[in-house]
GUMAR-262692 format. One line per 3 residues: number of its first residue (from 1); for each residue x, y, z of C-alpha. Coordinates in Angstrom, 2 decimals, decimal comma, m for minus. Layout:
NUM) X Y Z; ...
END
This chain:
1) m18,41 m11,69 31,61; m18,83 m8,27 30,07; m20,88 m6,99 27,11
4) m20,76 m8,74 23,74; m19,48 m6,42 21,04; m21,89 m4,69 18,69
7) m20,62 m2,11 16,23; m22,27 1,26 16,96; m24,63 2,40 14,24
10) m23,54 5,29 12,07; m26,11 6,97 9,85; m24,76 8,00 6,46
13) m26,18 10,23 3,75; m27,53 8,65 0,58; m24,95 10,42 m1,59
16) m22,01 12,80 m1,40; m22,93 16,47 m1,40; m20,21 17,53 m3,87
19) m20,78 14,68 m6,34; m23,63 16,49 m8,06; m22,89 17,18 m11,76
22) m19,45 15,58 m11,44; m18,65 12,63 m13,66; m15,41 10,70 m13,18
25) m13,39 9,74 m16,21; m13,20 5,98 m15,57; m15,74 3,12 m15,17
28) m16,96 1,88 m11,81; m14,85 m1,28 m11,75; m11,54 0,49 m12,26
31) m10,17 m0,44 m8,84; m11,11 m4,12 m9,10; m8,57 m4,88 m11,81
34) m5,36 m4,74 m9,84; m3,42 m2,11 m7,88; m5,07 1,30 m7,89
37) m2,14 3,08 m9,52; m2,71 1,09 m12,73; m5,46 3,60 m13,50
40) m2,73 6,05 m14,53; m1,16 3,60 m17,01; 2,36 4,72 m16,08
43) 4,89 1,87 m16,03; 7,52 3,88 m14,19; 5,05 4,83 m11,44
46) 3,92 1,20 m11,18; 7,52 0,01 m10,77; 8,10 2,52 m7,98
49) 4,84 1,69 m6,20; 5,76 m2,01 m6,14; 8,82 m1,17 m4,04
52) 6,90 0,64 m1,31; 5,38 m2,46 0,28; 8,73 m4,24 0,60
55) 11,20 m1,39 1,12; 9,48 1,53 2,86; 10,72 1,72 6,45
58) 7,44 3,03 7,88; 5,60 0,12 6,26; 8,18 m2,28 7,70
61) 7,59 m0,83 11,16; 3,82 m1,25 10,77; 4,36 m4,84 9,61
64) 6,50 m5,53 12,69; 3,77 m4,06 14,91; 1,27 m6,43 13,29
67) 3,56 m9,41 13,92; 3,88 m8,31 17,54; 0,10 m8,08 17,88
70) m0,32 m11,59 16,43; 2,19 m12,90 18,96; 0,12 m11,36 21,76
73) m2,91 m13,32 20,51; m0,87 m16,53 20,72; 0,25 m15,59 24,24
76) m3,35 m15,06 25,33; m4,48 m18,35 23,79; m1,81 m20,18 25,79
79) m3,90 m19,42 28,88; m6,46 m22,03 27,78; m3,98 m24,82 28,49
82) m2,35 m26,14 31,67; 1,23 m25,29 32,52; 3,49 m28,29 32,99
85) 7,04 m28,21 34,32; 9,73 m30,72 35,24; 12,67 m30,36 37,60
88) 15,78 m32,30 38,57; 18,04 m31,11 41,37; 20,67 m31,99 43,92
91) 21,41 m30,17 47,15; 24,07 m30,64 49,84; 23,75 m29,01 53,21
94) 23,78 m29,31 56,98; 21,66 m28,14 59,89; 22,93 m26,83 63,23
97) 22,78 m28,99 66,34; 19,89 m27,00 67,76; 17,74 m27,12 64,61
100) 14,85 m29,55 64,28; 15,17 m32,04 61,48; 12,52 m33,50 59,33
103) 13,09 m37,09 58,37; 12,56 m37,67 54,69; 12,01 m41,19 53,40
106) 15,18 m42,57 51,93; 17,48 m40,18 53,80; 19,60 m40,95 56,81
109) 18,81 m38,97 59,92; 21,11 m37,36 62,40; 23,36 m34,36 62,29
112) 26,05 m33,64 59,77; 26,16 m32,92 56,10; 23,65 m34,60 53,81
115) 22,83 m34,71 50,09; 19,30 m34,44 48,73; 18,52 m35,48 45,15
118) 15,07 m34,79 43,67; 13,21 m35,16 40,39; 9,60 m34,55 39,56
121) 6,88 m32,94 37,50; 4,21 m30,41 38,40; 1,29 m28,81 36,69
124) m1,18 m25,99 37,14; m4,36 m25,22 35,20; m6,46 m22,12 35,79
127) m9,97 m22,84 34,53; m11,54 m20,04 32,48; m14,90 m20,15 34,26
130) m15,80 m16,47 33,87; m14,23 m15,95 30,43; m11,23 m13,84 31,40
133) m8,96 m15,69 28,98; m11,60 m15,73 26,27; m12,15 m12,00 26,56
136) m8,40 m11,41 26,58; m8,02 m13,44 23,39; m10,96 m11,55 21,89
139) m9,35 m8,23 22,78; m5,91 m9,20 21,49; m7,38 m10,60 18,30
142) m9,23 m7,33 17,64; m6,03 m5,42 18,43; m4,14 m7,59 15,95
145) m6,75 m6,83 13,29; m6,38 m3,15 14,13; m2,63 m3,52 13,58
148) m3,31 m5,20 10,24; m5,53 m2,27 9,27; m2,83 0,14 10,44
151) m0,37 m1,69 8,20; m2,74 m1,32 5,25; m3,24 2,37 6,09
154) 0,52 2,96 6,31; 1,07 1,20 3,00; m1,72 3,15 1,30
157) m0,43 6,43 2,73; 3,12 5,77 1,47; 1,82 4,71 m1,94
160) m0,38 7,79 m2,19; 2,46 10,09 m1,13; 4,71 8,46 m3,72
163) 2,17 9,01 m6,50; 1,66 12,64 m5,48; 5,42 13,29 m5,40
166) 5,84 11,48 m8,72; 3,26 13,63 m10,51; 4,63 16,77 m8,86
169) 8,06 15,82 m10,18; 6,66 15,29 m13,68; 5,03 18,71 m13,39
172) 8,46 20,15 m12,62; 9,77 18,43 m15,76; 6,99 20,12 m17,71
175) 7,77 23,46 m16,06; 11,39 23,05 m17,13; 10,23 22,59 m20,71
178) 8,05 25,70 m20,48; 10,95 27,73 m19,11; 13,29 26,37 m21,77
181) 10,78 27,46 m24,41; 10,40 30,87 m22,79; 14,17 31,37 m22,62
184) 14,54 30,38 m26,27; 11,80 32,80 m27,29; 13,36 35,61 m25,27
187) 16,76 34,92 m26,81; 15,19 35,41 m30,22; 13,55 38,60 m28,98
190) 16,94 39,86 m27,77; 18,49 39,17 m31,19; 15,66 41,08 m32,86
193) 16,12 44,00 m30,46; 19,89 44,07 m30,94; 19,40 43,98 m34,72
196) 16,94 46,87 m34,60; 19,31 48,82 m32,34; 22,18 48,10 m34,74
199) 20,16 49,65 m37,58; 19,13 52,59 m35,44; 15,42 51,85 m35,24
202) 15,41 50,81 m31,55; 16,72 52,45 m28,43; 19,48 51,07 m26,21
205) 16,89 50,76 m23,46; 15,06 48,12 m25,50; 18,22 45,99 m25,62
208) 18,76 46,37 m21,87; 15,12 45,50 m21,15; 15,37 42,42 m23,36
211) 18,56 41,33 m21,60; 16,95 41,85 m18,21; 13,90 39,83 m19,18
214) 16,11 37,01 m20,50; 18,28 36,92 m17,38; 15,24 36,78 m15,11
217) 13,84 33,85 m17,06; 17,20 32,07 m17,02; 17,39 32,52 m13,26
220) 13,91 31,02 m12,92; 14,98 28,22 m15,27; 17,88 27,35 m12,94
223) 15,83 27,71 m9,76; 13,23 25,20 m10,99; 15,76 22,41 m10,50
226) 15,62 22,82 m6,72; 12,07 21,55 m6,31; 12,63 18,68 m8,72
229) 15,65 17,55 m6,72; 13,69 17,69 m3,46; 10,87 15,60 m4,95
232) 13,33 13,07 m6,34; 14,93 12,71 m2,91; 11,50 12,23 m1,30
235) 10,63 9,46 m3,76; 13,94 7,72 m3,03; 13,19 7,64 0,71
238) 9,64 6,39 0,11; 10,98 3,34 m1,73; 13,67 2,73 0,90
241) 16,70 4,02 m1,01; 19,29 6,67 m0,31; 18,85 9,74 m2,53
244) 22,44 9,34 m3,74; 21,60 5,97 m5,33; 18,35 6,99 m7,01
247) 17,43 9,17 m9,96; 14,51 9,62 m12,34; 15,08 10,74 m15,89
250) 12,89 13,63 m17,09; 9,73 12,54 m18,86; 6,60 14,09 m20,29
253) 3,61 14,80 m18,06; 0,46 12,86 m18,92; m2,29 14,76 m20,75
256) m5,36 13,42 m18,92; m6,57 13,11 m15,34; m8,14 9,70 m14,67
259) m10,06 9,25 m11,45; m12,62 6,98 m9,86; m16,26 7,29 m8,81
262) m16,80 7,89 m5,12; m19,76 5,52 m4,87; m22,08 6,01 m1,90
265) m20,98 7,14 1,57; m22,04 3,93 3,35; m19,45 1,87 1,44
268) m16,68 4,05 2,86; m17,03 2,29 6,22; m15,86 m0,93 4,55
271) m13,21 0,57 2,26; m10,87 2,59 4,43; m8,24 0,85 6,55
274) m8,08 3,69 9,08; m11,83 3,34 9,71; m11,39 m0,42 10,14
277) m8,49 0,22 12,52; m10,61 2,52 14,68; m13,48 0,01 14,67
280) m11,23 m2,90 15,70; m9,72 m0,81 18,52; m13,28 m0,23 19,71
283) m13,92 m4,00 19,72; m10,70 m4,61 21,66; m11,68 m2,03 24,27
286) m15,14 m3,60 24,61; m13,58 m7,01 25,40; m11,40 m5,42 28,08
289) m14,57 m4,53 30,01; m15,24 m8,26 30,36; m11,66 m8,89 31,43
292) m12,01 m6,26 34,18; m15,36 m7,68 35,36; m13,99 m11,20 35,85
295) m11,87 m9,87 38,72; m15,06 m9,77 40,87; m15,32 m13,56 40,82
298) m13,14 m16,30 42,33; m10,54 m18,12 40,32; m10,46 m21,92 40,24
301) m7,25 m23,73 39,46; m6,12 m27,34 39,48; m2,61 m28,14 40,56
304) m0,63 m31,31 41,03; 2,88 m32,58 41,48; 4,72 m35,87 41,51
307) 8,24 m35,80 43,02; 10,91 m38,26 44,07; 13,49 m37,43 46,73
310) 16,52 m39,46 47,87; 20,09 m39,06 49,00; 21,48 m40,42 45,71
313) 20,40 m40,78 42,11; 20,52 m44,52 42,49; 17,01 m45,95 42,89
316) 15,62 m42,41 42,95; 12,48 m43,36 41,03; 10,89 m45,75 43,48
319) 7,70 m45,80 45,53; 9,33 m45,16 48,92; 10,90 m41,93 47,59
322) 7,68 m40,61 46,02; 5,76 m37,52 47,18; 2,70 m36,46 45,18
325) m0,20 m34,04 45,47; m3,34 m33,21 43,44; m6,24 m30,89 44,13
328) m8,25 m27,76 43,26; m7,81 m24,29 44,69; m10,46 m21,59 44,84
331) m9,27 m18,02 45,49; m11,30 m14,85 45,92; m10,28 m11,30 46,79
334) m12,42 m10,12 49,72; m11,33 m6,49 49,90; m9,32 m4,34 47,51
337) m10,31 m0,80 48,41; m12,38 m0,31 45,24; m9,60 m1,43 42,87
340) m11,80 m3,71 40,75; m14,59 m1,16 40,51; m12,09 1,45 39,32
343) m10,63 m0,97 36,77; m14,08 m1,66 35,29; m14,79 2,08 35,17
346) m11,46 2,63 33,42; m12,28 m0,08 30,85; m15,70 1,46 30,15
349) m14,19 4,92 29,75; m11,55 3,53 27,37; m14,32 1,96 25,28
352) m16,26 5,26 25,19; m13,09 7,05 24,07; m12,60 4,53 21,26
355) m16,22 4,95 20,17; m15,70 8,70 19,90; m12,43 8,18 18,03
358) m14,19 5,81 15,61; m16,97 8,28 14,88; m14,47 11,09 14,39
361) m12,44 8,94 11,98; m15,57 8,22 9,96; m16,54 11,89 9,85
364) m13,03 12,86 8,78; m13,12 10,25 6,01; m16,39 11,68 4,68
367) m14,88 15,16 4,80; m11,78 14,06 2,88; m13,83 12,48 0,10
370) m16,08 15,54 m0,17; m13,01 17,81 m0,25; m11,37 15,89 m3,08
373) m14,58 15,64 m5,13; m15,17 19,39 m4,99; m11,46 20,01 m5,68
376) m11,52 17,83 m8,79; m14,80 19,30 m9,97; m13,69 22,93 m9,62
379) m10,16 22,37 m10,93; m11,56 20,62 m14,00; m13,62 23,72 m14,80
382) m10,68 26,02 m14,03; m8,38 23,95 m16,25; m10,57 24,63 m19,28
385) m10,36 28,37 m18,67; m6,59 28,25 m18,03; m5,92 26,37 m21,26
388) m7,88 29,02 m23,16; m5,88 31,71 m21,35; m2,60 30,03 m22,37
391) m3,69 29,91 m26,01; m4,69 33,58 m25,90; m1,43 34,59 m24,17
394) 0,66 32,81 m26,81; m1,25 34,52 m29,59; m0,92 37,89 m27,86
397) 2,85 37,39 m27,50; 3,18 36,54 m31,18; 1,11 39,53 m32,32
400) 2,90 41,95 m29,96; 6,32 40,82 m31,19; 5,24 41,37 m34,79
403) 3,94 44,80 m33,90; 7,27 45,61 m32,26; 9,10 44,51 m35,41
406) 6,86 46,86 m37,37; 7,64 49,65 m34,92; 4,04 50,20 m33,84
409) 4,48 49,28 m30,12; 7,34 49,79 m27,63; 9,38 46,86 m26,36
412) 7,69 47,12 m22,95; 4,59 45,68 m24,63; 6,61 42,63 m25,68
415) 7,87 42,17 m22,12; 4,32 42,39 m20,81; 3,10 39,83 m23,33
418) 5,95 37,44 m22,55; 5,39 37,76 m18,79; 1,67 37,16 m19,24
421) 2,33 34,07 m21,31; 4,75 32,65 m18,72; 2,32 33,30 m15,88
424) m0,51 31,68 m17,84; 1,60 28,63 m18,66; 2,67 28,22 m15,04
427) m0,87 28,65 m13,71; m2,30 26,14 m16,17; 0,43 23,65 m15,27
430) m0,20 24,16 m11,55; m3,93 23,56 m12,00; m3,32 20,40 m14,02
433) m0,79 19,13 m11,49; m3,25 19,79 m8,67; m5,89 17,82 m10,56
436) m3,59 14,81 m10,82; m2,69 15,01 m7,14; m6,36 15,42 m6,14
439) m7,17 12,31 m8,18; m4,57 10,35 m6,21; m5,86 11,77 m2,92
442) m9,45 10,82 m3,80; m8,39 7,25 m4,53; m6,55 7,21 m1,20
445) m9,58 8,70 0,56; m11,73 5,89 m0,87; m9,39 3,25 0,51
448) m7,40 2,53 m2,64; m9,37 m0,62 m3,41; m8,86 m2,02 0,12
451) m11,80 m3,81 1,73; m12,56 m4,78 5,31; m12,68 m8,41 4,15
454) m8,90 m8,13 3,69; m8,44 m8,15 7,49; m6,89 m11,41 8,75
457) m9,34 m13,63 10,65
END
């Protein structure tokens, strides 16, 4: 009973809008050669990512939910088979003088206390004429596949978050180097200013301004450690460790931004686990319509029993003590006040809700890919400009300091040049860090190499 499942059609564009004039930095088969994070060629990142699947608590919870869903499939499949049970018992009792007695073969009649010993087997088999059990298995199987997709989505999300935090932490390491360089340069500037003041060619205000500039940079240098610590703690939790037992040594930030081609939009429906999860939930809801419809029809079951009853265990299993029964039973609900009709309507509405959720998930996935493509494209162009700005700011700082040494510009010009250089360095680093994180997010948006064929059968 009920409709057979057909995946609703979803028309997709022939190409991504924001992919025009954007060329990724890696070949098309980059994600077919192992885990997606290998594209970054970072051994430390790879070692951390390997721990997510086995240690992340959210992934463990998703794995447990999948195991639970698989057990529900096994429970539903048990309905295909008859239920058999066996019993052995002994009872001792008495009936009042005014109570009617039923004479049981093998038992003495009359009043008084008596003992009844019994042993037997019984069975019941509900025949799946209208497909209620089949539809239930179908629904639970689709739900289990949805749980498997949810597990893949949770794993991919944790892995993507780890990579983003890792590159953000490396960006903080690079910022620390920039600030260390700035502080060193400003210490040299302070020495020059103090020397010029000592020889009477600079004012005391220049020394104070140089000290102020140095102290501000040192304060920023110290403050930068806060964000690095927070990121390190986040990475520890993602790999299932306490922050107190985990640390990452500072390391250099990579110099390139590898990424992957987005392909065509239609392939996204097969490459994202969250889309597969929404689609499998839709299939499960469709099967529940059939389950609800079977309630309109009678149920047919076969039942039987074979029991022996006597006053003692001795000679219990003998023909005179045997009572058996075997036969079919047909049951039909004649009136339920519209209950079954309401249950079918509820199942149809649940299916419609899952269809809408599926379409929304697909639309959101297209949006995420488009967002990351345009982000990478624009940030790549901005990065070129920012690198040129950094080079110009460094040259301007050098020239301004020389001019101050020659006495042709006031020290305020040096402060301005140093501040401009620091701002340019920080902006360029932020843009580069955002490019790395957008690359990770694009890979995640494309499914991270996952395919719908990875779903368990």
